[in-house]
C-alpha positions, 0 to 999 in steps of 0.5 A: 884923369878924375873929373871934377864936379864942374866938368861932370855937370857941364857934361850933363848939361851937354847931354841934355841940351843935345836933342835925341835924334828920332833913330835913338828911340825911347830906350836910349833916350831914357838910358841918357837921362838916367845916366845923367840923373845918376851923375848929378846924385854923385855930383851933389853927394860930392858937393855936400861932403867933399871938402870936409872929407879932404880936410880930415883926410889930409890932417890924418895923412899929415899926422901919419907922415909925421909920426913916421918921421923920425923912423923913415927920415925927416923929410916926411916932416916936411909934410906938415907944411903942406897946407891946404891951400883953401877950401876949393875942392881943387886946392884941397885935392892938390894938397891932397895928391902931394901928401898921398904921394908922400905916403906911397913913399912912406909905404914902400919903404915901410914895405922894404923893412917889413914894418908890420906896425906901420903898414897897417897904420897905412892900410887902415888909412887907406881903408878910412880914406876910402870909406869917407869917399864912398858914395851911395848909387841911388836906387834904380829900376831897369830902364826898359821897365821904366818905359811900360 
């Protein structure tokens, strides 16, 4: 399961609203705050770019699947009909998952026949999708050092 931004934020709110027990000490409390802050930074990045990344991915997936359809079965052509369903991350993720399942099936077929050119195109798409979803962790100091 991949948690959604609202689920992550709800977890952060729960972590912050629960008081520390005295025996948890300051190091545990500082670590908890650092974890919550890091999650919030990552959620902010996701909210800032998530929809744009998914719209671009879905378009690239549709294009590659349509290009492959003549050689790997017309069923791939129907990928063009998988709409984004809206601009919410949930709707875009649903379309993205459906398109990725078809890409995985295509990749299996491509590997089975040894089509190196299409394999390289698929691998390049995987790379581009991973780069598009890359997030930057905030620079951090060790928790213990920050308590001094």
